[in-house]
SETIMI-968924 format. One record per residue: residue number from 1; residue in three letters; x, y, z of N, C-alpha, C, CB in turn. Coordinates in steps of 0.02 Angstrom, whole numbers. Glycine has a CB too. Layout:
% residues N
<node seq="NUM" type="ALA" n_X="X" n_Y="Y" n_Z="Z" ca_X="X" ca_Y="Y" ca_Z="Z" c_X="X" c_Y="Y" c_Z="Z" cb_X="X" cb_Y="Y" cb_Z="Z"/>
...
% end
This chain:
% residues 88
<node seq="1" type="UNK" n_X="-1018" n_Y="60" n_Z="-444" ca_X="-984" ca_Y="58" ca_Z="-498" c_X="-959" c_Y="-35" c_Z="-508" cb_X="-921" cb_Y="119" cb_Z="-486"/>
<node seq="2" type="UNK" n_X="-961" n_Y="-58" n_Z="-558" ca_X="-945" ca_Y="-116" ca_Z="-572" c_X="-859" c_Y="-107" c_Z="-608" cb_X="-1009" cb_Y="-146" cb_Z="-619"/>
<node seq="3" type="UNK" n_X="-830" n_Y="-166" n_Z="-573" ca_X="-753" ca_Y="-130" ca_Z="-597" c_X="-736" c_Y="-153" c_Z="-672" cb_X="-679" cb_Y="-159" cb_Z="-543"/>
<node seq="4" type="UNK" n_X="-769" n_Y="-192" n_Z="-701" ca_X="-776" ca_Y="-214" ca_Z="-769" c_X="-766" c_Y="-129" c_Z="-811" cb_X="-863" cb_Y="-261" cb_Z="-780"/>
<node seq="5" type="UNK" n_X="-804" n_Y="-91" n_Z="-789" ca_X="-823" ca_Y="-30" ca_Z="-826" c_X="-768" c_Y="17" c_Z="-812" cb_X="-893" cb_Y="0" cb_Z="-805"/>
<node seq="6" type="UNK" n_X="-703" n_Y="-6" n_Z="-764" ca_X="-656" ca_Y="31" ca_Z="-753" c_X="-595" c_Y="12" c_Z="-777" cb_X="-654" cb_Y="40" cb_Z="-697"/>
<node seq="7" type="UNK" n_X="-587" n_Y="-62" n_Z="-766" ca_X="-529" ca_Y="-92" ca_Z="-811" c_X="-570" c_Y="-145" c_Z="-838" cb_X="-456" cb_Y="-120" cb_Z="-772"/>
<node seq="8" type="UNK" n_X="-545" n_Y="-144" n_Z="-918" ca_X="-563" ca_Y="-189" ca_Z="-964" c_X="-523" c_Y="-255" c_Z="-941" cb_X="-546" cb_Y="-161" cb_Z="-1037"/>
<node seq="9" type="UNK" n_X="-563" n_Y="-322" n_Z="-945" ca_X="-525" ca_Y="-384" ca_Z="-938" c_X="-448" c_Y="-387" c_Z="-973" cb_X="-570" cb_Y="-440" cb_Z="-969"/>
<node seq="10" type="UNK" n_X="-403" n_Y="-422" n_Z="-928" ca_X="-338" ca_Y="-441" ca_Z="-961" c_X="-296" c_Y="-355" c_Z="-960" cb_X="-357" cb_Y="-481" cb_Z="-1057"/>
<node seq="11" type="UNK" n_X="-329" n_Y="-326" n_Z="-949" ca_X="-285" ca_Y="-244" ca_Z="-940" c_X="-263" c_Y="-233" c_Z="-881" cb_X="-328" cb_Y="-175" cb_Z="-952"/>
<node seq="12" type="UNK" n_X="-199" n_Y="-260" n_Z="-865" ca_X="-181" ca_Y="-268" ca_Z="-794" c_X="-135" c_Y="-181" c_Z="-793" cb_X="-123" cb_Y="-358" cb_Z="-777"/>
<node seq="13" type="UNK" n_X="-154" n_Y="-150" n_Z="-724" ca_X="-141" ca_Y="-111" ca_Z="-707" c_X="-89" c_Y="-97" c_Z="-632" cb_X="-194" cb_Y="-95" cb_Z="-717"/>
<node seq="14" type="UNK" n_X="-38" n_Y="-84" n_Z="-645" ca_X="16" ca_Y="-111" ca_Z="-583" c_X="22" c_Y="-33" c_Z="-537" cb_X="116" cb_Y="-143" cb_Z="-623"/>
<node seq="15" type="UNK" n_X="4" n_Y="-14" n_Z="-481" ca_X="16" ca_Y="43" ca_Z="-445" c_X="93" c_Y="12" c_Z="-398" cb_X="-63" cb_Y="67" cb_Z="-395"/>
<node seq="16" type="UNK" n_X="113" n_Y="84" n_Z="-361" ca_X="159" ca_Y="89" ca_Z="-326" c_X="121" c_Y="57" c_Z="-259" cb_X="188" cb_Y="160" cb_Z="-328"/>
<node seq="17" type="UNK" n_X="166" n_Y="20" n_Z="-214" ca_X="135" ca_Y="16" ca_Z="-147" c_X="131" c_Y="86" c_Z="-105" cb_X="176" cb_Y="-35" cb_Z="-105"/>
<node seq="18" type="UNK" n_X="96" n_Y="90" n_Z="-65" ca_X="65" ca_Y="145" ca_Z="-37" c_X="28" c_Y="210" c_Z="-67" cb_X="109" cb_Y="165" cb_Z="-5"/>
<node seq="19" type="UNK" n_X="19" n_Y="188" n_Z="-137" ca_X="-22" ca_Y="241" ca_Z="-184" c_X="-100" c_Y="231" c_Z="-168" cb_X="-8" cb_Y="226" cb_Z="-273"/>
<node seq="20" type="UNK" n_X="-140" n_Y="293" n_Z="-206" ca_X="-219" ca_Y="293" ca_Z="-185" c_X="-245" c_Y="292" c_Z="-132" cb_X="-251" cb_Y="251" cb_Z="-204"/>
<node seq="21" type="UNK" n_X="-202" n_Y="326" n_Z="-70" ca_X="-234" ca_Y="322" ca_Z="11" c_X="-299" c_Y="332" c_Z="-9" cb_X="-208" cb_Y="383" cb_Z="74"/>
<node seq="22" type="UNK" n_X="-333" n_Y="308" n_Z="51" ca_X="-408" ca_Y="351" ca_Z="70" c_X="-427" c_Y="315" c_Z="133" cb_X="-480" cb_Y="343" cb_Z="6"/>
<node seq="23" type="UNK" n_X="-463" n_Y="347" n_Z="173" ca_X="-499" ca_Y="351" ca_Z="232" c_X="-557" c_Y="307" c_Z="237" cb_X="-518" cb_Y="416" cb_Z="242"/>
<node seq="24" type="UNK" n_X="-570" n_Y="244" n_Z="250" ca_X="-613" ca_Y="217" ca_Z="278" c_X="-640" c_Y="216" c_Z="339" cb_X="-604" cb_Y="179" cb_Z="269"/>
<node seq="25" type="UNK" n_X="-686" n_Y="219" n_Z="354" ca_X="-714" ca_Y="223" ca_Z="431" c_X="-760" c_Y="154" c_Z="445" cb_X="-766" cb_Y="299" cb_Z="444"/>
<node seq="26" type="UNK" n_X="-724" n_Y="117" n_Z="487" ca_X="-776" ca_Y="69" ca_Z="530" c_X="-805" c_Y="78" c_Z="599" cb_X="-746" cb_Y="9" cb_Z="541"/>
<node seq="27" type="UNK" n_X="-873" n_Y="79" n_Z="604" ca_X="-891" ca_Y="95" ca_Z="681" c_X="-875" c_Y="43" c_Z="729" cb_X="-966" cb_Y="108" cb_Z="690"/>
<node seq="28" type="UNK" n_X="-827" n_Y="1" n_Z="721" ca_X="-796" ca_Y="-38" ca_Z="774" c_X="-725" c_Y="-24" c_Z="788" cb_X="-802" cb_Y="-106" cb_Z="760"/>
<node seq="29" type="UNK" n_X="-701" n_Y="-3" n_Z="739" ca_X="-632" ca_Y="39" ca_Z="757" c_X="-599" c_Y="95" c_Z="731" cb_X="-585" cb_Y="4" cb_Z="752"/>
<node seq="30" type="UNK" n_X="-656" n_Y="123" n_Z="702" ca_X="-633" ca_Y="211" ca_Z="674" c_X="-608" c_Y="213" c_Z="601" cb_X="-558" cb_Y="249" cb_Z="722"/>
<node seq="31" type="UNK" n_X="-568" n_Y="268" n_Z="598" ca_X="-542" ca_Y="266" ca_Z="532" c_X="-479" c_Y="244" c_Z="511" cb_X="-545" cb_Y="319" cb_Z="511"/>
<node seq="32" type="UNK" n_X="-482" n_Y="215" n_Z="450" ca_X="-428" ca_Y="174" ca_Z="439" c_X="-402" c_Y="189" c_Z="378" cb_X="-442" cb_Y="107" cb_Z="444"/>
<node seq="33" type="UNK" n_X="-327" n_Y="187" n_Z="358" ca_X="-313" ca_Y="217" ca_Z="290" c_X="-318" c_Y="151" c_Z="254" cb_X="-237" cb_Y="260" cb_Z="280"/>
<node seq="34" type="UNK" n_X="-344" n_Y="172" n_Z="179" ca_X="-328" ca_Y="111" ca_Z="134" c_X="-267" c_Y="129" c_Z="72" cb_X="-405" cb_Y="87" cb_Z="95"/>
<node seq="35" type="UNK" n_X="-227" n_Y="76" n_Z="60" ca_X="-182" ca_Y="89" ca_Z="2" c_X="-166" c_Y="35" c_Z="-31" cb_X="-124" cb_Y="119" cb_Z="18"/>
<node seq="36" type="UNK" n_X="-142" n_Y="42" n_Z="-83" ca_X="-112" ca_Y="-15" ca_Z="-124" c_X="-65" c_Y="-56" c_Z="-95" cb_X="-80" cb_Y="7" cb_Z="-181"/>
<node seq="37" type="UNK" n_X="-74" n_Y="-117" n_Z="-107" ca_X="-1" ca_Y="-164" ca_Z="-77" c_X="12" c_Y="-210" c_Z="-122" cb_X="-7" cb_Y="-208" cb_Z="-4"/>
<node seq="38" type="UNK" n_X="58" n_Y="-246" n_Z="-117" ca_X="79" ca_Y="-303" ca_Z="-174" c_X="95" c_Y="-369" c_Z="-119" cb_X="162" cb_Y="-276" cb_Z="-229"/>
<node seq="39" type="UNK" n_X="44" n_Y="-408" n_Z="-131" ca_X="58" ca_Y="-473" ca_Z="-96" c_X="-4" c_Y="-532" c_Z="-125" cb_X="52" cb_Y="-457" cb_Z="-5"/>
<node seq="40" type="UNK" n_X="-46" n_Y="-496" n_Z="-167" ca_X="-76" ca_Y="-555" ca_Z="-179" c_X="-94" c_Y="-560" c_Z="-281" cb_X="-154" cb_Y="-554" cb_Z="-121"/>
<node seq="41" type="UNK" n_X="-33" n_Y="-530" n_Z="-297" ca_X="-25" ca_Y="-531" ca_Z="-379" c_X="-32" c_Y="-600" c_Z="-391" cb_X="50" cb_Y="-502" cb_Z="-413"/>
<node seq="42" type="UNK" n_X="-9" n_Y="-649" n_Z="-364" ca_X="-15" ca_Y="-726" ca_Z="-392" c_X="-74" c_Y="-733" c_Z="-403" cb_X="4" cb_Y="-783" cb_Z="-348"/>
<node seq="43" type="UNK" n_X="-150" n_Y="-718" n_Z="-375" ca_X="-213" ca_Y="-722" ca_Z="-380" c_X="-225" c_Y="-727" c_Z="-453" cb_X="-245" cb_Y="-668" cb_Z="-348"/>
<node seq="44" type="UNK" n_X="-203" n_Y="-671" n_Z="-462" ca_X="-229" ca_Y="-676" ca_Z="-552" c_X="-193" c_Y="-715" c_Z="-595" cb_X="-226" cb_Y="-605" cb_Z="-593"/>
<node seq="45" type="UNK" n_X="-143" n_Y="-757" n_Z="-581" ca_X="-139" ca_Y="-811" ca_Z="-608" c_X="-147" c_Y="-880" c_Z="-603" cb_X="-107" cb_Y="-807" cb_Z="-619"/>
<node seq="46" type="UNK" n_X="-158" n_Y="-882" n_Z="-524" ca_X="-185" ca_Y="-941" ca_Z="-518" c_X="-255" c_Y="-950" c_Z="-482" cb_X="-139" cb_Y="-976" cb_Z="-488"/>
<node seq="47" type="UNK" n_X="-311" n_Y="-896" n_Z="-510" ca_X="-372" ca_Y="-896" ca_Z="-490" c_X="-408" c_Y="-860" c_Z="-550" cb_X="-379" cb_Y="-864" cb_Z="-421"/>
<node seq="48" type="UNK" n_X="-450" n_Y="-869" n_Z="-571" ca_X="-505" ca_Y="-829" ca_Z="-615" c_X="-532" c_Y="-788" c_Z="-601" cb_X="-550" cb_Y="-851" cb_Z="-635"/>
<node seq="49" type="UNK" n_X="-492" n_Y="-718" n_Z="-572" ca_X="-510" ca_Y="-674" ca_Z="-526" c_X="-504" c_Y="-603" c_Z="-595" cb_X="-450" cb_Y="-677" cb_Z="-446"/>
<node seq="50" type="UNK" n_X="-542" n_Y="-607" n_Z="-632" ca_X="-540" ca_Y="-551" ca_Z="-700" c_X="-510" c_Y="-484" c_Z="-656" cb_X="-638" cb_Y="-530" cb_Z="-745"/>
<node seq="51" type="UNK" n_X="-551" n_Y="-448" n_Z="-623" ca_X="-535" ca_Y="-398" ca_Z="-588" c_X="-531" c_Y="-385" c_Z="-510" cb_X="-568" cb_Y="-364" cb_Z="-610"/>
<node seq="52" type="UNK" n_X="-474" n_Y="-365" n_Z="-490" ca_X="-453" ca_Y="-373" ca_Z="-408" c_X="-410" c_Y="-311" c_Z="-393" cb_X="-404" cb_Y="-447" cb_Z="-388"/>
<node seq="53" type="UNK" n_X="-445" n_Y="-277" n_Z="-341" ca_X="-406" ca_Y="-226" ca_Z="-312" c_X="-391" c_Y="-244" c_Z="-246" cb_X="-438" cb_Y="-163" cb_Z="-314"/>
<node seq="54" type="UNK" n_X="-332" n_Y="-238" n_Z="-232" ca_X="-305" ca_Y="-256" ca_Z="-169" c_X="-280" c_Y="-188" c_Z="-140" cb_X="-247" cb_Y="-313" cb_Z="-176"/>
<node seq="55" type="UNK" n_X="-296" n_Y="-189" n_Z="-65" ca_X="-283" ca_Y="-131" ca_Z="-36" c_X="-288" c_Y="-151" c_Z="30" cb_X="-325" cb_Y="-75" cb_Z="-56"/>
<node seq="56" type="UNK" n_X="-229" n_Y="-111" n_Z="73" ca_X="-222" ca_Y="-146" ca_Z="156" c_X="-249" c_Y="-72" c_Z="182" cb_X="-121" cb_Y="-179" cb_Z="194"/>
<node seq="57" type="UNK" n_X="-266" n_Y="-111" n_Z="241" ca_X="-291" ca_Y="-54" ca_Z="300" c_X="-263" c_Y="-67" c_Z="361" cb_X="-370" cb_Y="-52" cb_Z="316"/>
<node seq="58" type="UNK" n_X="-226" n_Y="4" n_Z="375" ca_X="-195" ca_Y="23" ca_Z="446" c_X="-232" c_Y="91" c_Z="475" cb_X="-107" cb_Y="36" cb_Z="439"/>
<node seq="59" type="UNK" n_X="-210" n_Y="98" n_Z="534" ca_X="-220" ca_Y="152" ca_Z="568" c_X="-186" c_Y="209" c_Z="544" cb_X="-206" cb_Y="141" cb_Z="628"/>
<node seq="60" type="UNK" n_X="-221" n_Y="289" n_Z="522" ca_X="-190" ca_Y="334" ca_Z="516" c_X="-140" c_Y="361" c_Z="518" cb_X="-203" cb_Y="349" cb_Z="529"/>
<node seq="61" type="UNK" n_X="-84" n_Y="371" n_Z="476" ca_X="-19" ca_Y="384" ca_Z="501" c_X="44" c_Y="334" c_Z="474" cb_X="-26" cb_Y="380" cb_Z="578"/>
<node seq="62" type="UNK" n_X="-11" n_Y="270" n_Z="449" ca_X="56" ca_Y="211" ca_Z="431" c_X="77" c_Y="233" c_Z="378" cb_X="41" cb_Y="129" cb_Z="419"/>
<node seq="63" type="UNK" n_X="53" n_Y="256" n_Z="334" ca_X="82" ca_Y="280" ca_Z="255" c_X="135" c_Y="320" c_Z="265" cb_X="31" cb_Y="323" cb_Z="205"/>
<node seq="64" type="UNK" n_X="123" n_Y="379" n_Z="307" ca_X="195" ca_Y="438" ca_Z="326" c_X="243" c_Y="397" c_Z="352" cb_X="183" cb_Y="505" cb_Z="391"/>
<node seq="65" type="UNK" n_X="231" n_Y="344" n_Z="408" ca_X="278" ca_Y="316" ca_Z="432" c_X="312" c_Y="282" c_Z="382" cb_X="260" cb_Y="283" cb_Z="479"/>
<node seq="66" type="UNK" n_X="300" n_Y="234" n_Z="333" ca_X="319" ca_Y="203" ca_Z="309" c_X="364" c_Y="216" c_Z="259" cb_X="283" cb_Y="179" cb_Z="303"/>
<node seq="67" type="UNK" n_X="336" n_Y="297" n_Z="244" ca_X="382" ca_Y="331" ca_Z="191" c_X="442" c_Y="341" c_Z="219" cb_X="358" cb_Y="397" cb_Z="165"/>
<node seq="68" type="UNK" n_X="443" n_Y="372" n_Z="290" ca_X="501" ca_Y="391" ca_Z="337" c_X="549" c_Y="336" c_Z="346" cb_X="476" cb_Y="413" cb_Z="408"/>
<node seq="69" type="UNK" n_X="512" n_Y="271" n_Z="351" ca_X="564" ca_Y="204" ca_Z="338" c_X="610" c_Y="199" c_Z="284" cb_X="526" cb_Y="142" cb_Z="327"/>
<node seq="70" type="UNK" n_X="555" n_Y="200" n_Z="227" ca_X="582" ca_Y="187" ca_Z="158" c_X="654" c_Y="249" c_Z="150" cb_X="507" cb_Y="203" cb_Z="92"/>
<node seq="71" type="UNK" n_X="635" n_Y="321" n_Z="167" ca_X="703" ca_Y="352" ca_Z="156" c_X="745" c_Y="345" c_Z="185" cb_X="710" cb_Y="401" cb_Z="155"/>
<node seq="72" type="UNK" n_X="741" n_Y="317" n_Z="252" ca_X="792" ca_Y="295" ca_Z="288" c_X="831" c_Y="229" c_Z="278" cb_X="769" cb_Y="297" cb_Z="344"/>
<node seq="73" type="UNK" n_X="805" n_Y="205" n_Z="239" ca_X="821" ca_Y="136" ca_Z="213" c_X="878" c_Y="161" c_Z="155" cb_X="745" cb_Y="90" cb_Z="180"/>
<node seq="74" type="UNK" n_X="862" n_Y="214" n_Z="102" ca_X="880" ca_Y="232" ca_Z="54" c_X="928" c_Y="282" c_Z="61" cb_X="835" cb_Y="244" cb_Z="23"/>
<node seq="75" type="UNK" n_X="937" n_Y="315" n_Z="132" ca_X="971" ca_Y="370" ca_Z="144" c_X="1046" c_Y="364" c_Z="125" cb_X="960" cb_Y="386" cb_Z="212"/>
<node seq="76" type="UNK" n_X="1075" n_Y="415" n_Z="100" ca_X="1156" ca_Y="413" ca_Z="76" c_X="1209" c_Y="410" c_Z="167" cb_X="1177" cb_Y="513" cb_Z="14"/>
<node seq="77" type="UNK" n_X="1173" n_Y="418" n_Z="203" ca_X="1188" ca_Y="417" ca_Z="277" c_X="1196" c_Y="355" c_Z="306" cb_X="1139" cb_Y="447" cb_Z="315"/>
<node seq="78" type="UNK" n_X="1168" n_Y="309" n_Z="268" ca_X="1171" ca_Y="250" ca_Z="299" c_X="1139" c_Y="240" c_Z="381" cb_X="1242" cb_Y="235" cb_Z="295"/>
<node seq="79" type="UNK" n_X="1069" n_Y="279" n_Z="364" ca_X="1027" ca_Y="282" ca_Z="447" c_X="1001" c_Y="229" c_Z="463" cb_X="966" cb_Y="328" cb_Z="459"/>
<node seq="80" type="UNK" n_X="1007" n_Y="174" n_Z="439" ca_X="958" ca_Y="123" ca_Z="418" c_X="965" c_Y="94" c_Z="514" cb_X="992" cb_Y="56" cb_Z="334"/>
<node seq="81" type="UNK" n_X="1023" n_Y="80" n_Z="555" ca_X="1017" ca_Y="69" ca_Z="608" c_X="1002" c_Y="128" c_Z="653" cb_X="1063" cb_Y="37" cb_Z="620"/>
<node seq="82" type="UNK" n_X="958" n_Y="100" n_Z="713" ca_X="928" ca_Y="163" ca_Z="752" c_X="983" c_Y="193" c_Z="785" cb_X="871" cb_Y="145" cb_Z="808"/>
<node seq="83" type="UNK" n_X="1051" n_Y="170" n_Z="801" ca_X="1101" ca_Y="190" ca_Z="835" c_X="1132" c_Y="240" c_Z="795" cb_X="1141" cb_Y="138" cb_Z="855"/>
<node seq="84" type="UNK" n_X="1127" n_Y="247" n_Z="729" ca_X="1158" ca_Y="302" ca_Z="681" c_X="1107" c_Y="360" c_Z="685" cb_X="1170" cb_Y="274" cb_Z="598"/>
<node seq="85" type="UNK" n_X="1044" n_Y="349" n_Z="696" ca_X="1005" ca_Y="419" ca_Z="713" c_X="1008" c_Y="450" c_Z="757" cb_X="952" cb_Y="423" cb_Z="715"/>
<node seq="86" type="UNK" n_X="1045" n_Y="443" n_Z="818" ca_X="1091" ca_Y="487" ca_Z="879" c_X="1133" c_Y="535" c_Z="856" cb_X="1141" cb_Y="443" cb_Z="920"/>
<node seq="87" type="UNK" n_X="1169" n_Y="507" n_Z="803" ca_X="1213" ca_Y="552" ca_Z="776" c_X="1199" c_Y="612" c_Z="724" cb_X="1257" cb_Y="514" cb_Z="751"/>
<node seq="88" type="UNK" n_X="1147" n_Y="613" n_Z="705" ca_X="1108" ca_Y="663" ca_Z="642" c_X="1116" c_Y="716" c_Z="675" cb_X="1024" cb_Y="652" cb_Z="618"/>
% end
């Protein structure tokens, strides 16, 4: 399927990091999680790339681990330091 059939030119779609997860299997390394990330957004402005999808590949379980870390950082109990975790 051609991307221009999915996203018309100049219609930018922004998605949250870690969204749209999918599993991709590579014979050499096995299953990997693919998910949306932000890191190449400047390419839209600096290069002529009308349709771009950026996904990061990590080993399975990465998304859930990052969600736990994000929760810890935003936790009202200030559990952002490892020593605080021992008091929970």
